C-alpha positions as CSV (number, residue, x, y, z in Angstrom):
1,M,-55.9,-231.5,-90.5
2,S,-54.9,-229.0,-93.2
3,I,-51.5,-228.9,-94.7
4,S,-50.9,-225.5,-93.1
5,S,-51.8,-226.9,-89.6
6,A,-49.5,-229.8,-90.2
7,L,-46.7,-227.5,-91.1
8,S,-47.3,-225.3,-88.1
9,S,-47.3,-228.3,-85.7
10,A,-44.1,-229.7,-87.3
11,L,-42.3,-226.4,-87.1
12,S,-43.3,-225.9,-83.4
13,G,-42.0,-229.5,-82.8
14,L,-38.7,-228.6,-84.5
15,T,-38.3,-225.5,-82.4
16,T,-39.0,-227.4,-79.2
17,S,-36.6,-230.2,-80.1
18,A,-33.9,-227.6,-80.7
19,R,-34.6,-226.0,-77.3
20,R,-34.5,-229.5,-75.7
21,A,-31.2,-230.3,-77.3
22,D,-29.7,-227.0,-76.1
23,I,-30.8,-227.8,-72.5
24,V,-29.6,-231.4,-72.6
25,S,-26.2,-230.2,-73.9
26,S,-26.1,-227.6,-71.0
27,N,-26.9,-230.4,-68.5
28,I,-24.1,-232.6,-69.8
29,A,-21.6,-229.8,-70.0
30,N,-22.3,-228.8,-66.3
31,A,-22.6,-232.3,-64.9
32,M,-19.6,-231.6,-62.5
33,T,-20.4,-227.9,-61.9
34,E,-21.1,-227.2,-58.2
35,G,-24.5,-225.7,-57.6
36,Y,-25.8,-226.6,-61.0
37,G,-29.4,-227.8,-61.1
38,T,-30.6,-230.1,-63.9
39,R,-32.8,-228.2,-66.4
40,R,-36.0,-229.5,-68.0
41,L,-38.0,-227.8,-70.7
42,E,-41.7,-227.5,-69.8
43,T,-44.1,-227.6,-72.7
44,T,-47.8,-227.7,-73.3
45,S,-50.1,-228.2,-76.3
46,R,-50.8,-225.2,-78.5
47,V,-54.4,-224.7,-79.5
48,V,-55.7,-222.4,-82.3
49,G,-59.4,-222.2,-82.3
50,N,-60.6,-225.7,-81.4
51,D,-57.8,-227.4,-83.2
52,G,-54.4,-228.5,-82.0
53,S,-51.5,-226.6,-83.5
54,G,-48.4,-228.2,-82.1
55,V,-46.5,-227.6,-79.0
56,R,-45.8,-224.4,-76.9
57,V,-42.8,-223.9,-74.6
58,V,-43.9,-222.8,-71.2
59,G,-40.5,-222.3,-69.6
60,I,-37.4,-223.9,-68.2
61,T,-37.5,-225.5,-64.7
62,R,-34.5,-226.2,-62.5
63,Q,-34.6,-229.5,-60.5
64,E,-33.0,-230.0,-57.1
65,D,-33.7,-231.9,-53.9
66,A,-34.0,-229.1,-51.4
67,I,-34.2,-231.3,-48.4
68,L,-31.0,-233.3,-49.3
69,I,-29.1,-230.1,-50.1
70,G,-30.2,-228.6,-46.8
71,Q,-28.9,-231.7,-44.9
72,R,-25.6,-231.6,-46.8
73,R,-25.2,-227.9,-46.0
74,L,-25.7,-228.6,-42.3
75,A,-23.1,-231.3,-42.6
76,D,-20.8,-228.7,-44.2
77,A,-21.1,-226.6,-41.1
78,Q,-20.5,-229.5,-38.8
79,L,-17.5,-230.6,-40.8
80,G,-16.1,-227.0,-40.6
81,A,-16.5,-226.9,-36.9
82,S,-15.0,-230.3,-36.3
83,Q,-12.0,-229.4,-38.5
84,V,-11.3,-226.2,-36.5
85,A,-11.4,-228.2,-33.2
86,V,-9.0,-230.9,-34.6
87,D,-6.6,-228.3,-36.0
88,F,-6.4,-226.5,-32.6
89,G,-6.1,-229.8,-30.7
90,E,-3.2,-231.0,-32.9
91,R,-1.3,-227.7,-32.6
92,L,-1.8,-227.5,-28.8
93,E,-0.6,-231.1,-28.4
94,A,2.5,-230.2,-30.5
95,L,3.2,-227.2,-28.3
96,I,3.2,-229.3,-25.2
97,G,5.1,-232.1,-26.9
98,T,5.1,-235.9,-26.2
99,P,7.4,-237.4,-23.6
100,D,9.7,-238.9,-26.2
101,Q,10.5,-235.4,-27.5
102,P,13.5,-233.8,-25.6
103,G,12.0,-230.3,-26.0
104,S,8.6,-231.3,-24.7
105,L,7.2,-230.1,-21.3
106,S,7.7,-233.6,-19.9
107,G,11.1,-233.8,-21.4
108,R,12.2,-230.5,-19.9
109,M,10.7,-231.4,-16.5
110,A,12.6,-234.8,-16.5
111,D,15.8,-233.1,-17.6
112,L,15.6,-230.6,-14.7
113,E,15.0,-233.4,-12.2
114,A,17.9,-235.5,-13.6
115,K,20.3,-232.5,-13.6
116,L,19.4,-231.6,-10.0
117,I,20.0,-235.2,-8.9
118,S,23.4,-235.2,-10.6
119,A,24.2,-231.9,-8.9
120,S,23.1,-233.1,-5.5
121,N,25.2,-236.3,-5.9
122,D,28.3,-234.2,-6.6
123,P,27.6,-230.6,-5.4
124,A,31.2,-229.6,-5.8
125,N,31.1,-230.1,-9.6
126,T,30.5,-226.7,-11.1
127,T,29.6,-228.3,-14.5
128,Y,26.6,-230.1,-12.8
129,L,25.5,-226.8,-11.3
130,V,25.7,-225.1,-14.7
131,N,23.7,-227.9,-16.3
132,A,21.0,-227.7,-13.6
133,V,20.7,-223.9,-14.1
134,D,20.5,-224.4,-17.8
135,A,17.8,-227.1,-17.4
136,A,15.8,-224.8,-15.2
137,Q,16.1,-222.0,-17.7
138,N,15.1,-224.3,-20.6
139,L,12.0,-225.4,-18.7
140,A,11.0,-221.8,-18.0
141,T,11.6,-220.9,-21.7
142,N,9.6,-224.0,-22.8
143,I,6.6,-222.9,-20.6
144,N,7.0,-219.3,-22.1
145,Q,6.8,-220.8,-25.6
146,I,3.7,-222.9,-24.8
147,S,2.0,-219.7,-23.5
148,S,3.0,-217.7,-26.6
149,G,1.8,-220.5,-28.8
150,I,-1.6,-220.6,-27.1
151,Q,-2.0,-216.9,-27.6
152,A,-0.9,-217.3,-31.2
153,E,-3.7,-219.8,-31.6
154,R,-6.1,-217.3,-30.2
155,Q,-4.8,-214.7,-32.7
156,R,-5.1,-217.2,-35.5
157,A,-8.7,-217.8,-34.6
158,D,-9.5,-214.1,-34.3
159,A,-8.0,-213.4,-37.7
160,A,-9.9,-216.3,-39.2
161,I,-13.2,-214.9,-37.7
162,G,-12.5,-211.6,-39.5
163,T,-11.9,-213.4,-42.8
164,A,-15.0,-215.5,-42.3
165,V,-17.2,-212.5,-41.5
166,D,-15.9,-210.7,-44.7
167,R,-16.7,-213.7,-46.9
168,I,-20.2,-214.1,-45.4
169,N,-21.0,-210.5,-45.8
170,T,-19.8,-210.5,-49.4
171,A,-21.9,-213.7,-50.2
172,L,-25.0,-212.2,-48.6
173,E,-24.7,-209.0,-50.6
174,G,-24.3,-211.2,-53.7
175,L,-27.4,-213.2,-52.8
176,S,-29.4,-210.0,-52.3
177,D,-28.3,-208.7,-55.7
178,L,-29.4,-212.0,-57.3
179,N,-32.8,-211.7,-55.6
180,K,-33.2,-208.3,-57.4
181,R,-32.2,-209.8,-60.7
182,I,-34.6,-212.7,-60.2
183,L,-37.5,-210.3,-59.6
184,S,-36.6,-208.4,-62.7
185,A,-36.3,-211.6,-64.8
186,Q,-39.6,-212.8,-63.5
187,A,-41.3,-209.6,-64.5
188,N,-39.7,-209.6,-68.0
189,G,-40.2,-213.3,-68.7
190,G,-36.4,-213.9,-68.6
191,E,-34.5,-217.1,-67.7
192,I,-33.9,-217.5,-64.0
193,A,-32.4,-221.0,-63.6
194,S,-28.8,-219.7,-64.0
195,L,-29.6,-217.1,-61.3
196,Y,-30.7,-219.9,-59.0
197,D,-27.4,-221.7,-59.7
198,A,-25.4,-218.6,-58.8
199,Q,-27.4,-218.3,-55.5
200,A,-26.7,-222.0,-54.7
201,Q,-23.0,-221.4,-55.1
202,L,-23.0,-218.4,-52.8
203,V,-25.1,-220.2,-50.2
204,D,-22.5,-223.1,-50.3
205,E,-19.8,-220.5,-49.5
206,I,-21.6,-219.5,-46.3
207,A,-22.7,-223.0,-45.3
208,P,-19.4,-224.2,-43.7
209,Y,-19.4,-221.1,-41.4
210,I,-23.1,-221.1,-40.3
211,P,-25.6,-223.9,-40.1
212,L,-28.3,-222.7,-42.6
213,Q,-31.9,-223.0,-43.5
214,S,-33.3,-221.5,-46.7
215,R,-36.7,-220.9,-48.3
216,R,-37.6,-220.0,-51.8
217,E,-40.5,-217.5,-52.0
218,T,-43.3,-217.7,-54.6
219,N,-41.8,-214.7,-56.4
220,G,-38.5,-216.7,-56.8
221,T,-36.4,-214.8,-54.2
222,L,-34.4,-216.6,-51.6
223,Q,-34.7,-216.2,-47.8
224,L,-31.8,-217.4,-45.7
225,Y,-31.5,-217.8,-41.9
226,S,-29.3,-219.6,-39.5
227,N,-30.4,-222.9,-38.0
228,D,-30.9,-221.1,-34.6
229,G,-33.3,-218.6,-36.1
230,H,-31.2,-215.5,-37.0
231,M,-32.4,-214.0,-40.3
232,L,-29.5,-213.4,-42.7
233,L,-31.3,-212.6,-46.0
234,S,-34.8,-211.4,-46.6
235,H,-35.7,-208.3,-48.6
236,R,-32.1,-207.3,-48.0
237,A,-28.8,-208.7,-46.7
238,M,-28.1,-208.5,-43.0
239,E,-24.5,-207.5,-42.1
240,L,-22.3,-209.3,-39.6
241,G,-19.9,-207.0,-37.6
242,F,-16.6,-207.9,-36.1
243,D,-13.4,-206.0,-35.3
244,P,-10.2,-208.2,-35.5
245,S,-7.7,-207.7,-32.7
246,P,-4.2,-206.5,-33.6
247,G,-2.7,-208.7,-30.9
248,M,-3.6,-211.2,-28.2
249,D,-2.6,-211.8,-24.6
250,P,-4.1,-213.8,-21.7
251,F,-5.8,-210.7,-20.3
252,L,-7.9,-210.1,-23.4
253,S,-11.3,-211.7,-23.2
254,L,-14.9,-211.3,-24.5
255,A,-16.1,-211.1,-20.9
256,N,-13.7,-208.2,-20.2
257,G,-15.0,-206.4,-23.3
258,N,-11.5,-205.8,-24.7
259,I,-11.8,-208.1,-27.8
260,S,-14.6,-208.0,-30.3
261,G,-17.8,-210.1,-30.2
262,L,-20.1,-210.6,-33.2
263,T,-23.0,-208.4,-34.2
264,L,-25.8,-208.9,-36.7
265,D,-27.0,-205.6,-38.1
266,G,-25.5,-203.9,-35.1
267,R,-27.2,-206.2,-32.6
268,P,-24.8,-208.1,-30.4
269,L,-25.0,-211.9,-30.6
270,R,-24.6,-214.1,-27.6
271,L,-21.5,-216.2,-28.1
272,E,-21.1,-217.9,-24.7
273,G,-23.2,-220.3,-22.7
274,S,-24.9,-223.5,-23.7
275,S,-26.4,-222.1,-27.0
276,P,-24.1,-219.6,-28.6
277,A,-25.2,-217.9,-31.9
278,F,-24.6,-219.9,-35.0
279,S,-23.7,-223.0,-32.9
280,G,-22.4,-226.0,-34.9
281,G,-20.6,-224.1,-37.6
282,E,-17.0,-223.1,-38.3
283,L,-17.6,-219.5,-37.2
284,S,-18.9,-220.6,-33.8
285,A,-16.0,-223.0,-33.5
286,L,-13.5,-220.3,-34.1
287,F,-15.0,-218.2,-31.3
288,Q,-14.9,-221.3,-29.1
289,V,-11.1,-221.7,-29.7
290,R,-10.5,-218.0,-29.1
291,D,-12.7,-217.6,-26.0
292,Q,-12.9,-221.0,-24.4
293,L,-10.5,-223.8,-25.5
294,A,-7.4,-221.6,-25.8
295,P,-8.0,-219.8,-22.5
296,E,-8.6,-223.1,-20.7
297,A,-5.2,-224.3,-22.1
298,Q,-3.6,-221.1,-21.0
299,A,-5.1,-221.5,-17.5
300,R,-3.6,-225.0,-17.3
301,I,-0.1,-223.9,-18.3
302,D,-0.3,-221.0,-15.9
303,A,-1.2,-223.5,-13.2
304,V,1.8,-225.6,-14.1
305,A,4.0,-222.5,-13.9
306,R,2.6,-221.5,-10.5
307,D,3.0,-225.1,-9.2
308,I,6.7,-225.4,-10.1
309,A,7.4,-221.9,-8.8
310,E,5.7,-222.6,-5.5
311,R,7.5,-225.9,-5.1
312,F,10.8,-224.0,-5.0
313,D,9.3,-221.2,-2.8
314,Q,8.4,-223.6,0.0
315,P,9.4,-222.2,3.5
316,G,12.6,-223.8,4.7
317,L,13.8,-225.1,1.3
318,D,16.3,-222.3,1.0
319,P,17.0,-220.7,4.4
320,T,18.9,-217.8,2.8
321,V,15.9,-216.4,1.0
322,A,14.1,-213.6,2.9
323,P,10.4,-213.6,3.3
324,G,8.7,-212.1,0.2
325,D,11.7,-212.7,-2.1
326,P,11.3,-215.2,-5.0
327,G,12.9,-218.6,-5.2
328,L,14.5,-220.2,-8.3
329,F,11.4,-219.6,-10.5
330,T,10.0,-216.0,-10.6
331,D,7.2,-214.0,-12.0
332,A,9.4,-211.7,-14.2
333,G,11.8,-211.4,-11.3
334,N,9.1,-211.2,-8.5
335,L,7.7,-213.6,-6.1
336,V,4.9,-215.6,-7.7
337,D,1.5,-214.5,-6.3
338,P,-1.6,-216.6,-6.9
339,I,-3.6,-213.4,-7.4
340,N,-1.5,-212.6,-10.5
341,E,-1.7,-216.1,-12.0
342,V,-3.3,-215.1,-15.3
343,G,-0.5,-215.1,-17.9
344,L,2.1,-216.3,-15.5
345,A,3.4,-219.0,-17.9
346,G,4.4,-216.2,-20.3
347,R,6.3,-214.3,-17.5
348,L,8.0,-217.3,-15.8
349,K,11.7,-216.6,-15.4
350,I,14.8,-218.0,-13.6
351,N,16.1,-215.9,-10.7
352,D,18.9,-213.6,-11.9
353,L,20.9,-214.6,-8.9
354,V,21.9,-217.9,-10.5
355,L,22.5,-216.5,-14.0
356,P,26.0,-215.5,-14.8
357,S,24.7,-213.5,-17.8
358,M,22.7,-211.4,-15.3
359,G,25.5,-210.9,-12.8
360,G,24.6,-214.0,-10.7
361,T,26.6,-217.1,-9.9
362,V,25.6,-220.8,-10.3
363,W,27.0,-221.8,-6.9
364,R,23.9,-220.0,-5.3
365,L,21.8,-222.9,-6.6
366,R,23.8,-225.1,-4.1
367,D,24.5,-222.6,-1.3
368,G,21.3,-220.5,-1.4
369,L,20.0,-217.6,-3.5
370,G,20.6,-215.2,-0.6
371,A,24.1,-216.4,0.0
372,I,26.7,-213.6,0.0
373,T,29.8,-215.8,-0.3
374,E,30.3,-219.3,-1.6
375,G,29.8,-222.0,1.1
376,P,31.1,-225.5,1.6
377,S,31.3,-227.2,-1.8
378,G,30.1,-230.5,-0.4
379,N,26.8,-229.2,1.0
380,A,23.9,-230.7,-1.0
381,S,21.1,-230.0,1.4
382,I,19.4,-227.3,-0.7
383,L,19.9,-229.3,-3.9
384,S,18.4,-232.4,-2.3
385,G,15.5,-230.3,-1.1
386,Q,14.9,-229.1,-4.7
387,V,14.8,-232.7,-5.9
388,N,12.3,-233.6,-3.2
389,A,10.2,-230.6,-4.1
390,L,9.9,-231.8,-7.7
391,T,9.0,-235.3,-6.8
392,E,6.7,-234.4,-3.9
393,A,3.1,-235.4,-4.6
394,R,0.8,-232.4,-4.0
395,T,-2.4,-230.9,-5.3
396,T,-2.5,-228.3,-8.1
397,P,-4.9,-225.6,-6.8
398,S,-5.8,-224.0,-10.1
399,G,-6.1,-224.7,-13.8
400,G,-9.1,-227.0,-13.6
401,F,-7.0,-230.0,-12.5
402,S,-8.5,-232.5,-10.1
403,S,-7.7,-232.6,-6.4
404,T,-5.4,-235.6,-6.9
405,N,-1.9,-235.4,-5.5
406,R,0.7,-235.5,-8.2
407,T,4.4,-234.9,-8.7
408,M,5.7,-232.3,-11.1
409,S,6.3,-234.9,-13.8
410,E,2.9,-236.3,-13.3
411,L,1.4,-232.8,-13.7
412,A,3.2,-232.3,-17.0
413,A,1.9,-235.7,-18.2
414,E,-1.6,-234.8,-17.2
415,T,-1.4,-231.5,-19.0
416,L,-0.5,-233.4,-22.2
417,S,-3.1,-236.0,-21.5
418,L,-5.9,-233.4,-21.3
419,A,-4.8,-231.9,-24.6
420,S,-4.6,-235.3,-26.2
421,I,-8.1,-236.4,-25.0
422,S,-9.5,-233.2,-26.4
423,R,-7.8,-233.8,-29.7
424,I,-8.9,-237.4,-29.9
425,N,-12.5,-236.5,-29.2
426,A,-12.4,-233.8,-31.9
427,E,-10.9,-236.3,-34.4
428,T,-13.7,-238.8,-33.6
429,S,-16.3,-236.2,-34.2
430,L,-14.6,-235.2,-37.4
431,S,-14.5,-238.8,-38.6
432,H,-18.3,-239.2,-38.0
433,T,-19.1,-235.9,-39.6
434,A,-16.9,-236.5,-42.6
435,N,-18.6,-239.9,-43.2
436,L,-22.0,-238.3,-43.0
437,H,-20.9,-235.5,-45.3
438,T,-19.6,-238.0,-47.8
439,V,-22.8,-239.9,-47.9
440,L,-24.9,-236.8,-48.3
441,K,-22.6,-235.3,-51.0
442,T,-22.6,-238.6,-52.9
443,S,-26.4,-238.7,-52.7
444,E,-26.6,-235.1,-53.9
445,L,-24.3,-235.8,-56.9
446,A,-26.3,-238.9,-57.7
447,D,-29.4,-236.8,-57.7
448,G,-27.8,-234.3,-60.1
449,V,-27.1,-234.6,-63.8
450,D,-27.2,-238.2,-65.0
451,T,-25.2,-238.1,-68.2
452,D,-26.5,-241.5,-69.3
453,D,-30.1,-240.3,-68.9
454,E,-29.3,-237.1,-70.7
455,L,-27.8,-239.0,-73.7
456,Q,-30.9,-241.1,-73.9
457,R,-33.0,-238.0,-73.9
458,L,-30.8,-236.7,-76.7
459,L,-31.5,-239.8,-78.8
460,K,-35.3,-239.3,-78.3
461,I,-34.9,-235.6,-79.2
462,E,-33.2,-236.7,-82.4
463,Q,-36.1,-239.0,-83.2
464,H,-38.6,-236.3,-82.5
465,Y,-36.7,-233.9,-84.7
466,S,-36.5,-236.4,-87.5
467,A,-40.3,-237.1,-87.3
468,N,-41.2,-233.4,-87.5
469,A,-38.7,-232.9,-90.3
470,R,-40.4,-235.8,-92.2
471,V,-43.8,-234.2,-91.7
472,I,-42.5,-231.0,-93.3
473,N,-41.0,-233.0,-96.2
474,V,-44.3,-234.8,-96.8
475,A,-46.2,-231.5,-96.6
476,E,-43.8,-230.1,-99.2
477,E,-44.3,-233.1,-101.5
478,M,-48.1,-232.7,-101.2
479,M,-47.9,-229.0,-102.0
480,D,-45.7,-229.7,-105.0
481,E,-48.1,-232.4,-106.2
482,L,-51.1,-230.0,-105.9
483,L,-49.2,-227.3,-107.8
484,R,-48.4,-229.9,-110.6
485,I,-52.1,-231.0,-110.8
486,A,-53.2,-227.3,-110.9
487,Q,-50.9,-226.7,-113.9
């Protein structure tokens, strides 16, 4: 090998070592950066004529375990969906309240029963009558608040859907732009690893909302589609469409067409049934809260409101009430009609005839709502009948309850129980999903930048650099010696 060939080989080695050092430094600096893929410098031998002439840099490759990352992203979606279900379950359970809470549904129900018993034991005591009317009003208000809270949860879910759709569309547009930049970099021989990192970060933003699958094309561009086969990104970004609702009430539903569904490039997506679009992710879970879980909870509390009103509307309970007139509990002042049960919990109201603030009198609770004048103060027949109405075991004809006979307090307890079971099931699912996500995330991080390995590589690079520098020094000494001899 000639001196010039040795110098050329050594110089190429120095250049390659410097590039390797830069890449190792970048790896170490970004060891904790989300979406960063470990870089490696790809090299090959450089040949001039038939002789070796050092090393040539081919390019920079980005390393990642696509299968592991795909599994972790699916776990992201499952984790997001489970968290939505748990959050709704906890808030619904808090709205209903546990029996030990005085302001809970069970507590208000027990308070009404106790106050009516006290009034029936001493019907001449006006204070007891006032307390019973207040307890009935508190129960109606509590049911109103539960209904309002459920609709607030639907509104919360609807707003969260709008936010999610905006974030997904923004991320998809960013991915499409990066695809164009990757094509340009490929054509011009530019570096694309950082563009892949940026894409990984954007895909991770979408992953909690939609279970994803991705594929990298031979030209370097990324294709993205949902786990159930909906294309999200190919040669361009698809666009999700959704119109948030300014308000929410029990009559608004996807089936009625008065709240927004979800579209993909203008095509409506099926969100109901056994296999809704994007099933298994946070976005689908939000639709489930808005269109299924919350309406089911609303139907149950409407059934509770109907049941308590009908117990006080029983024929013969209050002989002073004319046919067609409401009893103690009304539908915004009217007789409760099963046909109008939807949203009844939000309209449940105490009859004005027993409310002094509305021109009524509390003695009508004892003497009858239709009584014109106050009757005998010791007559407790109507009050005793109201107590019996609350404690009577009867079926609840609506709300999805079983056909078991139950008292009013048992109905309140079952309403809480159903909410608690749903919340516990959601928490169990969240726990399993969180454990799986932790395992996959830990594996992904372990497969990422290994700083110990990178530091060892840096030591080898230093050795290679020193060896090539020594070759140059020796070549310089040889040339100096030749010049001295020539003189």
